[in-house]
N, C-alpha and C positions, 0 to 999 in steps of 0.2 A: 416198742415192738408193734409192727403194723397189724391191723385187724386181719383175721384169718382169710376173709374174703378178699381183702386187698392184697395179701401175700400171694394168693392164687392168681389173681389178676396180673400182678407184677411178674410172677413167674412165667405166665403164659405169653406175655407180650415183650418181655425184656430178655436180653442176652444174659447168661449167667454171670459174666464178668462185670456187668454194669446194671444192677437191678434198679437203679434210680432213673434210667433213661430207656427210651425206646427209639427205634430208628424209623423215620418216615422218608419217603423218597419223593423229591420234587424233580420231575424229569429224570435225569440220570444222576442227580446229586442227592446224597443222603444227608438228612439233618436230624439232629438229636432233639427229641421232645421230652420234656420232663414228665416223669410218671410218679414220683413221690415228692412230697412237699410242694404240691401244686398250690399256687396262689389264686386269689380271686380273679386276677388278671388272666392267668392261664386258662381258667375255666371260662371266663368271658370270651377269650379269644377262640376257644374251641367251639363254644355255642355260636359265636358270630360266624365262624367258618361253616358250621352246619347250616346256618340260616342262609348265608350267601351262596352256598354251593347247591342249593335245592334245584334251581333252574339248570345249572350246569350238569348235574347228574341226570336230570330228566332229558336234556338234550343229548347227552352221551348215550343214554339207553335208547333213545329214539334213533340215533345214528347206528347203533348196534343192530337194532331190529331192521332198519332200512337196508343196511349193508348185507344182512342175511337174505333178505328178500331179493335184492338185486343179484346177489351171488347165485341163488337158485335159478332166477330167470335167465341169467347169462348161460348157465350150464344147459338148461333146457333148450334155449334158442339155438345154441351151437350144436347140441345133440341132434335136434330136428333138421338142421341144415347140413349135417355130416353126410359124406358119401355113403351110398347104400353098402351094407355089410352087416356082420353080426353085431349084436347089442354091445358086447364088450369092446369091439373096435370103435364103434360110434362114441361110447363113453370115454375111451382113451383119447379120441380125437378132440372131444370137448375139454378134457382135462388139460391138454397142452396148448389150448387156444389162448392167445394173449389177452383177450377180453375176460376170459374166466380167471386167468392168473391175476389180472389187475383187480378183479372183483374180490378174489381171495385176499389179496394184500389189503384192500380197503377194509374188509371184514376183520382181519387181524389187527389193524390199526385201531379200529373201533372197539374191539375187545380189550386191547391194552389200555386205551383211554378210559373206558368205563370201569374196568377192574381197578385201575390205579386210583381213580376218584372215589370209588366205593371203599377201597381199603383206607384211604385217607380219612373218609368220613367215619368209618368204623373205629379208627384209632382215636378220633376226637370224641366219639361216644364213650369209649373206654376211659379217656382222660376225665370226662365229666363224672363218670361212675366212680373213679378213684378219688376225685375231689369230694364227691358226696360222702364216700366212705370215710375219708379223712375228717371231714367236718363232723360227721356223726360221732367218730371216735373222740374228737376234741370236746364235743359237748358232753360226752359221758365222763371225761376226765375232769372237766371244770366243776367247781363246787356250786 
């Protein structure tokens, strides 16, 4: 019987029909990650992923911030260059401009990349917590 904390963790991250796995997405492909009965190698792999992805998540967050800044700049630049008229008309002019649309697309791509990597890292953290809980339970059972 899993430890209470481990059961809560598994219930939160696992689909009901398969409590021993969780799903991670690599691009558009889902891969199953073990969540119960984790081995030392599984934990080592999770920790290695966390270590190896530090710079990637920082770069991804940087691109997210950069794309937001460029998105706002593009809107303001196009708004200021819009033909004279009411504010709502100038805002609408900016919203349909190709430069603004491209900046929005770049921002959306940055959000997807960052959130995907962040979720993968969170899943690995959960894996290590499950492993630690399993090991603590094993130590309590051993004489």
